[in-house]
N, C-alpha and C positions, 0 to 999 in steps of 0.2 A: 232214457239213455244218458249215461254219464258224460259230463263235459270233457272234451279232450284237453289235457293240460298243455301248456306251452312248453316246448322242448328246450331245456337249457342248452347253452353253448357247450361244445365238446370239451373245451378247456375246464369248464366248471363241472361237468358230469363225470369226467375221467377220475376225479378224486374219490368218487363213490364206488369204484370198482376194485375188488369186490369187498365192499365195506358195509357192515350191518348197521352203521349209524344212520338213523332216520329211515331205515328200511320199513316199508309198509306192505311188501310182497315177499312171499317165500316160494321159490320154485323148487319142486321136488322131483327127482328122478333116480331110480335104482337105489333108493335108501340114502341118497345124498341131498343136502339142502343148500340152496343158494339164495342169499339175500338180494333183493331187487327193490327198485324205487319206481312207483307208478308214473311220476312225471317224466321219467326217462324212457321206460320201455313201452308205455301206452301209445305215444304218438308214432312210434317207429314200426310197430308190428301189429297188423290187423288181427292176427290169430291171438296174440297175447292180450290185445285189447278186449276181444270178445270173451276170452277166458276170465279176465279180471271182472268184466261186467256180470258174468254168471257165477262168480266165486262167492263163497260164504265168508262173512266177516267174523273174526274171532276177537271180540273186545277184551277177553281175558288174557290175550297175549299181545297187548299193545296195538290193537287194531290191525293186526297182520292178516292179510289174505293169503291162503295157501293154495297153490296151483300145482296139480300133479301132471307131469309130462311123461306118459308111459312110452312114447316113441322116440325119445331123445336120450342117447347115452351121455353121461356127465362130461366126457372129454370133448364132445361137440357143443353141449350147452354152454360150457365155459367160453368157447370161441364165439358163439352167438352173443353172449352177454358182453364179451370184450368189444365186439363191434358196436353194440348198442351204446356202450359207455365211452369208447375211445375212437369210434369211427374207423377201426382197423382190427385185424386179428393176427395173432402171431402163431407160428408153428415151428417146433424144434424137432431135431432128430429123435430126441428122447420121447416126445409125444407120439410120433409116428411109430417108433419101435414098440412102445408100450401098447398102442392100439393093435399092432400085429400080434404081439404076445397074447393079448386078451381075445384074439379072434374077432376083433371089431373091424379091422382092415383085412379083408380076405380077398383072395383072387379066385378066379374060376380055374380049378385045378385041371380041368379038361383042356385049358388053353396053355397054362404055364404052371410050373411046379410051385407048390406052396412055399412061402418065404420061410427062411430059417434065420431067426434072430440070435441064435446061440453062436455068435461070432466074437472072438476075443479081440481082433484087430479093430480099433476105433475107426480107422479109415474105411474098412469094409462095412462097418455098421452105418457110417454116414452115407456110403454109396447105396446101401439098402434103403435108407430113409429117403434118399433122392428118388429111388426107383418107385416108391409108393407115395410120393408127394402128390402126384396127380389124383390118385384115389382119395387121398385125404381132402384135397380141395373140392373134389366132386361131392363128397359127403357133406362138407360145409355148405356147398351150393344147395344140396337137397334140403338141409335144415332151413336155409334161407327161404326156399320156396314154401316149405311147410309152415314157417312162422310168418310168411308174407312180408319179407323185408327186402325191398327192391334194391337198395344200395348194396347189401351184402350179396345178393345174387350177382350183381354186376362185378363186384370185386372178386368173388370166388370163381366165377366163370373165366375172368381174365387170368387169374392165377392157374387155373386148370390148363388153359391154353399154353401158358408159358411152361408149365411143368411138362406138358405133353411134348413140346418142342425139344426139351432137354432129353427126352426119351427116344429121339429119332434114330439112335444107334443102339438102343436097348430093347431087344425083341421081347424079353420077358416082362419088362416094365410097361412097355406099350400095350402088350396083350392084357396085362392086369388092368390097365386103365380102361381099355375097351370092354373087358369083361364086367367091370364095375358099372359103367354107364349104360350097358345093355342088359344088366341083371334087374329085371322088373321086380324081383323079390326085395331088392334094396330100395329102389325109388324109380318113378317113371321120369327119366331125365330127358323129356322131349325137347325142352328149350335148350338144354346143353347139347343135344344131338344137332339141333339146328345151327348152333355156333361151331361145333367141332368138325362136323362132316365137311362143310365147304372149305374149312382151313386145311383139312387133310387132303381133299381133292386138289386144291390149288397148289399144294406142295407135294403132289404125288411123286415127283421125280426124286424127292428126298426120302419119302416114307416107303416107296414101293421097291420090292426086291426085283432085280433084273440082272441079266448077264453082265458080268464085269463090275457089279456093284458089291460093296461089302457093308454089312451092318445095317441094312435096310429092314424095316420092321413090318410093313404092310404086306404080309406074306399070304400065299394061298392057304396055308394051314390055318392062319388066324381067321380068314374069311369063311372057311369051312366050319370053324368052331363058333364063330359069332356071325351067323348069316345075316342078321338084321343090319350089321354094319355094311356088308356088301350091298344089301338092298338099298340102304340110304345113300350110299355112294353112287349107285346106279341112277337113282331118282334125281339126285343133284346134278349128275353128269348129263342126264337127259334134259333137265331144265337149262343147263348151260348151253347145250347144243341148240335147243330151241331159241334161246336168247341170241346166240350168235347168228343163227339162220335169219332171224328177224332183223338184226342189225345189218347183216349182209344185204338182205332184200331192200332195206331202207337206203343203204349206201348205193346200191345199183340204181334204184329209182332216182336218187339225187344226181348220180352221174349221168344217167340218161337225159334228165332234164337239162343239165349243163350242155351236153352234146347237142341236144335238139335246139337250144338257144343259140349255140355257136353256129350250127348249120343254117339256122334261119337268118342269123346276122350275115353269114357269108353269102347266102342267096340274095339278101337285100342289097349288099354292096355290089354284087355282080350285076343285078338288075339296074342299079343306079349307073354303073359304068356303061352299060349298053345304051341307056337312054341319053347319055351325053353325046 
C-alpha cells in the first residue's frame, strides 16, 4: 500500500489548479485530459487513492499515471478538482446553460417541460440557470459521493438545499430538481433525500399548494409523477408523529409526577394541621 502524502495547505495547493507543472497524474474523461497532483488528490478522495494505487506508471511520459474516469463528464470533473485544490467550487450561468445544451442537465419531461436555452434575453437566460442550479449541485453531490469526498458532499448538499429554497415559487424548477434526485438512472441520492425531504416537510406550508396560495410547488401532479417523493414525505411525517407522540407521553408522565407530588405534599400539610 502506498503511503498517504501529507495534504498541502489550501493556499499552497490552489496555485496548482489547473496547472500541469509538477503534475504526476492525468485524469481522462470523454477525450479530455486534466493534470493533477498526487499529494493533493490522494489524501482527499478514497476513490482516486485506490485508482492511483492500481494505475500503471508511464516512465516515458515523465512518470505520469493516467486514470480513466468513464462515469464523470468533464464539466463535473473540473468542479471536483476545483474543490480538491481550492476547498470550494464555482458555478456560473454559462456552465449550467452549456450543460443543458449538451443534455447533461436534463429534467424528467413527464414532470415538466424540457428547458429551452435558445433565449436571446440575458435576464431570461440567467433565470433559466437559476432554475436548474439545484440540479447542478445535485450532480456535484453525486460526484462527491462517487469519489468519496466528504467535504464536497457537505458543501454540495448545502448548496442544493439553498437552491431548492429559491425554487419555492418555481413549479417547473422544483419539479426538475425532484426529478433529478429521484432518477435512479442518474445516481442513488439516498443521503440527499435524507436531507432534503425533512426540510421540505418542515417547510410544507411554503412548498405545498393550497386554497388561497399562489406559486406553491409541492403539487399533487408532482407527487403523482414522482411517487417516491410522496413515499419519503409520508415516512418522515410518520416518524415525526411518532416522535411527537413519545414526547407528549413523556410530558404527560412528568406532569402527572408533579401533580402527584403536589397532592402528596398537600395531604401531608393537611395531616400536620389536624395533628396540631
